[in-house]
C-alpha positions in Angstrom: 0.1 0.0 -0.1 1.4 3.6 -0.9 1.3 5.7 2.1 3.1 8.6 0.5 3.9 10.1 -2.8 5.6 13.2 -3.3 6.9 14.1 -6.9 8.6 10.9 -8.3 8.8 9.4 -4.9 6.3 6.7 -3.7 6.7 4.8 -0.1 5.2 1.9 0.5 4.5 -0.6 3.5 3.9 -4.0 1.9 4.3 -6.4 4.7 6.4 -8.6 2.9 9.4 -10.8 4.0 12.6 -9.4 3.8 14.9 -12.2 2.8 13.3 -14.8 4.9 11.7 -13.1 8.0 8.7 -10.6 8.1 11.5 -7.8 9.1 9.7 -4.4 9.4 10.7 -2.4 6.6 9.1 0.0 4.1 10.0 0.6 0.3 10.8 3.4 -1.7 10.3 3.6 -5.6 11.9 6.7 -7.2 10.8 7.6 -10.6 9.3 3.7 -11.2 12.7 2.4 -11.6 15.1 2.9 -8.7 14.1 1.2 -5.5 15.4 1.0 -1.9 14.2 -1.0 1.5 14.6 1.0 4.8 14.5 -0.8 8.2 12.4 1.0 10.7 15.7 2.3 12.3 16.1 4.0 8.5 19.0 1.9 7.8 19.0 0.9 3.8 18.3 -2.9 3.6 18.7 -3.3 0.2 18.9 -0.9 -3.2 20.2 2.7 -3.8 18.7 6.0 -4.1 20.0 9.5 -4.9 21.5 11.3 -2.0 18.5 14.2 -2.0 16.0 11.3 -2.1 17.5 9.5 0.7 17.8 12.3 3.0 13.9 13.4 1.9 13.0 9.9 2.7 14.7 9.4 6.0 13.2 12.9 7.2 9.9 12.0 6.3 10.3 8.6 7.9 11.4 10.3 11.2 8.3 12.2 11.2 6.1 9.6 10.5 7.4 6.6 12.3 4.1 5.8 14.1 2.3 5.7 10.5 4.8 3.4 9.2 4.5 1.2 12.2 0.8 1.1 12.4 0.7 0.1 8.9 3.3 -2.8 9.0 1.1 -4.0 12.2 -2.3 -3.7 10.6 -0.8 -5.5 7.4 0.6 -8.4 9.3 -2.4 -8.7 11.6 -4.3 -9.0 8.3 -2.0 -11.8 7.4 -2.2 -13.6 10.8 1.4 -13.1 11.5 2.5 -12.1 14.7 
């Protein structure tokens, strides 16, 4: 589910596994081509984005950490995963 769209940046919380576990993370698509996955501690788990986009995403995520966590929990609850 896309929870934020700004210019060419889309931020998603999908509730999918990262590698083999349900690790809390969100995904960022930039211009429909570049992707990165961020953990909730704002580390980049996978991928790469331009520096200015990364800074925007980190600033946004810091201000919206409760939204990210609630979306993640909601998705996993719907999948019946604890």
